[in-house]
C-alpha positions in Angstrom: 14.0 -0.4 -2.7 11.1 -1.9 -0.7 9.1 -4.8 -2.3 5.7 -4.9 -0.9 3.1 -7.6 -0.9 -0.3 -7.5 0.1 -2.7 -10.4 0.4 -6.1 -11.5 2.1 -8.5 -9.9 -0.7 -11.5 -11.5 -1.9 -15.3 -11.5 -2.9 -17.5 -11.1 0.3 -21.1 -10.1 1.1 -22.0 -6.8 2.7 -21.7 -7.0 6.4 -18.7 -9.5 6.2 -15.1 -9.0 7.6 -11.8 -9.4 5.8 -8.2 -8.9 7.1 -5.6 -7.9 4.6 -2.1 -8.2 5.2 1.1 -6.6 3.8 4.5 -7.5 4.1 7.9 -6.8 2.6 10.6 -9.2 1.4 14.5 -8.2 2.2 13.4 -4.9 4.3 12.2 -4.4 7.8 9.2 -2.4 7.9 9.7 -1.2 11.5 11.8 1.5 9.7 9.0 2.6 7.9 5.5 4.3 8.7 2.8 2.4 6.7 -0.4 3.1 5.3 -3.4 1.4 3.4 -4.8 3.1 0.3 -7.5 2.1 -1.8 -8.9 2.6 -5.7 -12.4 2.0 -6.9 -13.2 2.0 -10.8 -13.0 5.2 -12.2 -11.7 7.0 -8.9 -8.6 8.3 -7.5 -6.6 6.4 -5.2 -7.7 7.5 -1.7 -6.1 7.3 1.7 -7.8 4.7 4.2 -5.5 4.5 7.2 -1.7 5.1 8.2 0.0 3.6 11.1 3.3 4.9 12.8 6.6 2.9 12.9 5.9 1.8 16.7 2.1 1.5 16.0 1.0 4.1 18.6 -0.3 6.6 16.2 -3.2 5.6 13.8 -5.7 7.6 11.8 -8.8 6.8 9.7 -10.7 8.0 6.9 -14.2 9.1 7.8 -15.6 6.5 5.2 -14.1 3.8 7.4 -13.7 5.0 10.7 -15.5 2.6 13.6 -15.2 -0.2 11.0 -11.6 -0.7 10.0 -8.5 -1.1 12.2 -5.0 -0.9 11.0 -2.2 -2.6 13.1 1.3 -3.8 12.5 3.5 -6.5 14.0 7.1 -5.6 13.5 8.3 -8.7 15.2 6.7 -10.5 12.2 7.4 -7.8 9.4 3.5 -7.4 8.9 1.1 -4.8 8.5 -2.7 -5.5 8.8 -6.2 -4.0 7.9 -9.0 -5.5 9.7 -12.3 -4.7 7.7 -15.5 -5.2 9.5 -19.1 -4.4 8.5 -17.9 -4.4 5.0 -20.0 -2.3 2.6 -20.5 -2.2 -1.2 -18.7 1.0 -1.5 -15.6 -0.6 0.1 -15.1 -2.2 -3.3 -11.5 -1.4 -4.7 -8.2 -2.5 -5.1 -6.3 -2.1 -1.7 -2.7 -1.0 -1.8 -0.1 -1.0 0.9 2.6 1.7 1.1 5.7 2.5 2.9 7.0 6.1 3.8 10.5 7.0 4.8 9.4 10.3 6.4 9.4 11.0 9.9 6.2 12.8 11.2 4.5 13.6 14.4 1.2 13.1 12.8 0.0 10.2 10.9 0.9 10.6 7.0 -2.2 10.6 4.9 -0.8 12.1 1.4 0.1 9.8 -1.5 3.2 11.7 -2.4 4.6 11.3 0.9 4.8 7.3 0.5 7.8 6.1 -1.3 6.9 2.4 -2.0 3.8 0.8 -3.1 2.7 -2.8 -3.3 0.7 -4.2 -6.3 -2.7 -4.3 -4.7 -5.3 -6.6 -3.7 -8.9 -6.8 -4.8 -11.7 -6.5 -2.2 -15.2 -7.0 -3.9 -18.4 -6.5 -1.7 -21.5 -7.9 -3.0 -24.6 -5.9 -1.9 
């Protein structure tokens, strides 16, 4: 079992930046492909960005491309999501997820992620 914990959410104004963090207790995140997802009120949970085990492969949803950056520091057992130029429509609960699967392409599908954190709220005021 992997217990993921997100942090870094908050209330910001449109145009501001936030950095979300994700870590796991008692597990080494370097053994997992990781991803960030988000869920806005009344909407399904959607893919934001995945990152491979070594960090050499990333991918972004069109809605965040050019504004968000996913990264990882395996030595610190941390995954990050740098969010710049935030928009009102970025308001959501953001979730960190871990996948045990190996893939030659970044993993985007929710069912391919085995472990999920509890989420951190990001609210962007317009």
